[in-house]
Backbone as CSV, one residue per row, in Angstrom:
resi,resn,N_x,N_y,N_z,CA_x,CA_y,CA_z,C_x,C_y,C_z
1,MET,0.847,-1.176,0.000,0.000,0.000,0.000,0.896,1.244,0.000
2,ALA,0.549,2.209,-0.818,1.322,3.444,-0.914,1.261,4.223,0.399
3,GLU,2.255,5.031,0.612,2.379,5.803,1.856,1.189,6.729,2.111
4,TYR,0.633,7.307,1.058,-0.463,8.259,1.213,-1.822,7.586,1.397
5,VAL,-1.912,6.287,1.149,-3.170,5.556,1.293,-3.395,5.267,2.770
6,LYS,-4.428,5.882,3.324,-4.653,5.808,4.770,-5.561,4.654,5.183
7,PHE,-6.273,4.055,4.233,-7.159,2.929,4.530,-7.427,2.167,3.245
8,SER,-7.821,0.909,3.377,-8.168,0.128,2.192,-9.687,0.040,2.089
9,VAL,-10.160,-0.073,0.875,-11.589,-0.086,0.599,-12.008,-1.518,0.274
10,GLY,-13.038,-2.002,0.946,-13.549,-3.352,0.707,-14.229,-3.476,-0.645
11,LYS,-14.426,-4.717,-1.074,-14.992,-4.998,-2.393,-16.383,-4.389,-2.577
12,GLU,-17.243,-4.538,-1.569,-18.610,-4.028,-1.673,-18.634,-2.501,-1.795
13,LEU,-17.838,-1.829,-0.982,-17.765,-0.368,-1.044,-17.166,0.088,-2.371
14,LYS,-16.176,-0.647,-2.853,-15.548,-0.301,-4.130,-16.577,-0.325,-5.262
15,GLU,-17.440,-1.343,-5.271,-18.475,-1.429,-6.302,-19.439,-0.244,-6.209
16,LYS,-19.811,0.141,-5.000,-20.702,1.296,-4.816,-20.026,2.585,-5.283
17,GLN,-18.720,2.696,-5.022,-17.974,3.872,-5.483,-17.973,3.936,-7.005
18,PHE,-17.742,2.794,-7.652,-17.733,2.752,-9.112,-19.085,3.176,-9.678
19,GLU,-20.167,2.678,-9.088,-21.508,3.058,-9.534,-21.723,4.561,-9.381
20,LEU,-21.300,5.103,-8.253,-21.438,6.534,-7.986,-20.662,7.354,-9.014
21,ILE,-19.415,6.986,-9.259,-18.585,7.720,-10.219,-19.212,7.680,-11.604
22,GLU,-19.657,6.500,-12.037,-20.266,6.372,-13.363,-21.533,7.212,-13.481
23,LYS,-22.359,7.201,-12.440,-23.611,7.959,-12.457,-23.331,9.465,-12.506
24,VAL,-22.399,9.933,-11.692,-22.073,11.363,-11.680,-21.434,11.773,-13.005
25,THR,-20.612,10.908,-13.581,-19.986,11.206,-14.870,-21.047,11.434,-15.940
26,LYS,-22.140,10.665,-15.885,-23.196,10.770,-16.894,-24.154,11.928,-16.640
27,THR,-24.448,12.233,-15.366,-25.511,13.203,-15.082,-25.070,14.420,-14.280
28,GLY,-23.850,14.430,-13.799,-23.372,15.549,-12.986,-22.115,16.156,-13.574
29,LYS,-21.241,16.645,-12.704,-19.984,17.243,-13.150,-18.835,16.690,-12.327
30,ILE,-17.725,16.404,-13.016,-16.519,15.959,-12.327,-15.330,16.768,-12.821
31,ARG,-14.271,16.736,-12.049,-12.988,17.314,-12.444,-11.981,16.177,-12.423
32,ILE,-11.188,16.083,-13.468,-10.261,14.968,-13.629,-8.825,15.461,-13.536
33,GLY,-8.003,14.716,-12.801,-6.583,15.030,-12.682,-6.257,15.726,-11.372
34,VAL,-4.995,15.656,-11.000,-4.554,16.197,-9.711,-4.758,17.705,-9.633
35,ASN,-4.384,18.436,-10.674,-4.517,19.899,-10.631,-5.977,20.328,-10.505
36,GLU,-6.847,19.738,-11.316,-8.269,20.088,-11.261,-8.888,19.676,-9.926
37,THR,-8.468,18.519,-9.412,-8.966,18.055,-8.113,-8.545,19.010,-7.005
38,THR,-7.281,19.409,-7.024,-6.762,20.333,-6.011,-7.527,21.654,-6.040
39,LYS,-7.768,22.188,-7.238,-8.516,23.445,-7.361,-9.938,23.301,-6.821
40,ALA,-10.583,22.179,-7.133,-11.954,21.955,-6.665,-12.016,21.897,-5.140
41,ILE,-11.015,21.276,-4.526,-10.968,21.207,-3.058,-10.755,22.599,-2.481
42,GLU,-9.752,23.311,-2.991,-9.414,24.635,-2.461,-10.554,25.628,-2.622
43,ARG,-11.326,25.497,-3.688,-12.441,26.417,-3.940,-13.728,25.985,-3.234
44,GLY,-13.680,24.842,-2.559,-14.843,24.366,-1.822,-15.951,23.813,-2.693
45,LYS,-15.635,23.418,-3.919,-16.652,22.920,-4.843,-16.776,21.404,-4.847
46,ALA,-15.773,20.710,-4.360,-15.764,19.246,-4.399,-16.713,18.658,-3.360
47,LYS,-17.477,17.645,-3.772,-18.372,16.923,-2.857,-17.651,15.713,-2.264
48,ILE,-16.868,15.019,-3.093,-16.077,13.868,-2.663,-14.922,13.690,-3.649
49,ILE,-13.805,13.183,-3.147,-12.596,12.997,-3.950,-12.264,11.512,-4.012
50,PHE,-11.840,11.052,-5.177,-11.336,9.689,-5.335,-9.896,9.767,-5.820
51,ILE,-9.023,9.003,-5.168,-7.590,9.028,-5.448,-7.137,7.616,-5.796
52,ALA,-6.365,7.470,-6.862,-5.822,6.160,-7.239,-4.708,5.769,-6.275
53,GLU,-4.616,4.475,-5.984,-3.609,3.980,-5.046,-2.249,3.746,-5.688
54,ASP,-2.191,3.700,-7.013,-0.941,3.328,-7.684,-0.226,4.502,-8.358
55,VAL,-0.381,5.686,-7.832,0.239,6.877,-8.420,1.740,6.882,-8.120
56,SER,2.515,7.165,-9.150,3.971,7.247,-8.989,4.475,8.432,-9.798
57,PRO,5.229,9.310,-9.207,5.664,9.329,-7.820,4.512,9.721,-6.888
58,GLN,4.558,9.181,-5.695,3.497,9.391,-4.711,3.295,10.861,-4.363
59,GLU,4.349,11.632,-4.485,4.284,13.054,-4.123,3.233,13.819,-4.929
60,LEU,2.844,13.280,-6.080,1.829,13.948,-6.894,0.495,14.079,-6.167
61,VAL,0.158,13.080,-5.347,-1.156,13.081,-4.694,-1.100,13.081,-3.167
62,MET,0.079,13.088,-2.598,0.201,13.004,-1.136,-0.519,14.137,-0.411
63,HIS,-0.649,15.289,-1.061,-1.293,16.434,-0.421,-2.820,16.328,-0.407
64,LEU,-3.391,15.501,-1.271,-4.846,15.466,-1.400,-5.572,15.003,-0.131
65,PRO,-5.176,13.881,0.510,-5.874,13.510,1.747,-5.779,14.588,2.833
66,LEU,-4.618,15.215,2.952,-4.443,16.268,3.959,-5.331,17.470,3.664
67,LEU,-5.379,17.855,2.400,-6.211,18.980,1.984,-7.699,18.672,2.210
68,CYS,-8.097,17.443,1.888,-9.489,17.034,2.114,-9.848,17.089,3.595
69,GLU,-8.955,16.601,4.435,-9.214,16.622,5.877,-9.316,18.056,6.393
70,GLU,-8.448,18.916,5.893,-8.464,20.324,6.303,-9.778,20.996,5.910
71,LYS,-10.269,20.691,4.709,-11.498,21.312,4.193,-12.753,20.500,4.525
72,LYS,-12.572,19.387,5.238,-13.684,18.509,5.626,-14.454,17.973,4.417
73,ILE,-13.706,17.525,3.421,-14.279,16.929,2.222,-13.972,15.429,2.258
74,PRO,-14.988,14.581,2.113,-14.733,13.139,2.144,-13.887,12.698,0.945
75,TYR,-13.082,11.673,1.172,-12.254,11.126,0.100,-12.135,9.629,0.272
76,SER,-11.790,8.965,-0.825,-11.597,7.525,-0.781,-10.567,7.144,-1.836
77,PHE,-10.210,5.871,-1.841,-9.176,5.388,-2.742,-9.733,4.344,-3.695
78,ILE,-9.193,4.354,-4.917,-9.513,3.381,-5.956,-8.204,2.672,-6.291
79,SER,-8.259,1.375,-6.529,-7.049,0.562,-6.703,-6.057,1.088,-7.736
80,THR,-6.546,1.413,-8.929,-5.609,1.803,-9.990,-6.071,3.054,-10.732
81,LYS,-5.110,3.727,-11.348,-5.409,4.893,-12.182,-6.283,4.470,-13.357
82,LYS,-5.991,3.292,-13.904,-6.748,2.786,-15.053,-8.227,2.629,-14.701
83,GLU,-8.513,1.980,-13.567,-9.906,1.806,-13.121,-10.588,3.151,-12.911
84,LEU,-9.893,4.064,-12.274,-10.466,5.380,-11.992,-10.775,6.120,-13.291
85,GLY,-9.861,6.067,-14.250,-10.085,6.699,-15.545,-11.263,6.094,-16.293
86,GLU,-11.337,4.764,-16.303,-12.439,4.075,-16.983,-13.786,4.477,-16.391
87,LYS,-13.883,4.481,-15.081,-15.147,4.814,-14.425,-15.514,6.283,-14.621
88,ALA,-14.498,7.126,-14.837,-14.741,8.552,-15.084,-15.034,8.832,-16.556
89,GLY,-15.013,7.779,-17.375,-15.384,7.929,-18.775,-14.276,8.403,-19.690
90,ILE,-13.016,8.214,-19.287,-11.911,8.596,-20.160,-11.102,7.352,-20.528
91,ALA,-10.386,7.424,-21.634,-9.670,6.260,-22.162,-8.316,6.022,-21.502
92,VAL,-7.893,6.921,-20.657,-6.595,6.781,-19.985,-6.802,6.810,-18.471
93,GLY,-5.778,6.426,-17.739,-5.862,6.465,-16.286,-5.755,7.886,-15.763
94,THR,-6.212,8.088,-14.546,-6.080,9.388,-13.891,-5.748,9.177,-12.418
95,ALA,-4.981,10.076,-11.864,-4.549,9.953,-10.472,-5.662,10.299,-9.497
96,SER,-6.565,11.204,-9.902,-7.642,11.602,-8.990,-8.791,12.230,-9.759
97,ILE,-9.957,12.211,-9.124,-11.114,12.935,-9.646,-11.854,13.578,-8.482
98,ALA,-12.538,14.658,-8.801,-13.384,15.342,-7.823,-14.805,15.355,-8.365
99,LEU,-15.767,14.939,-7.561,-17.165,15.034,-7.947,-17.661,16.412,-7.520
100,ILE,-18.132,17.195,-8.489,-18.518,18.588,-8.259,-20.029,18.730,-8.093
101,GLU,-20.787,18.198,-9.047,-22.248,18.222,-8.987,-22.737,16.788,-9.049
102,GLU,-23.644,16.435,-8.158,-24.066,15.053,-8.001,-24.911,14.515,-9.140
103,GLY,-25.652,15.380,-9.812,-26.567,14.900,-10.837,-27.606,13.984,-10.214
104,SER,-27.874,12.837,-10.841,-28.884,11.902,-10.333,-28.389,11.077,-9.148
105,ALA,-27.144,11.267,-8.733,-26.574,10.505,-7.610,-26.687,11.251,-6.283
106,LYS,-27.494,12.292,-6.241,-27.577,13.130,-5.038,-27.934,12.333,-3.779
107,LYS,-28.861,11.396,-3.888,-29.282,10.593,-2.737,-28.155,9.690,-2.236
108,GLU,-27.286,9.256,-3.131,-26.213,8.325,-2.773,-25.057,9.008,-2.059
109,LEU,-24.938,10.308,-2.224,-23.879,11.035,-1.533,-24.378,11.401,-0.164
């Protein structure tokens, strides 16, 4: 487990996270990538953050959990950048995403 990963996510929760990300991608708004995620957190627009566990170098995302805790924004981890990118609807992996507007997933958040 990477140094910045503070907890592991069980299989059942991981599936619910994937459903949430896919639903928000289709009906809400997300920000993709470390820079966009960081801006969304700092501006107070992020509802929840997802961070890939396999980011290298780790320093790219090490600040995100700390920033989320400071701003009281929930965050979680996804196993790989590839999985996170796929669920966010892009053809490449991404280190992080921020859910900005819930869309039809409002009840699930």
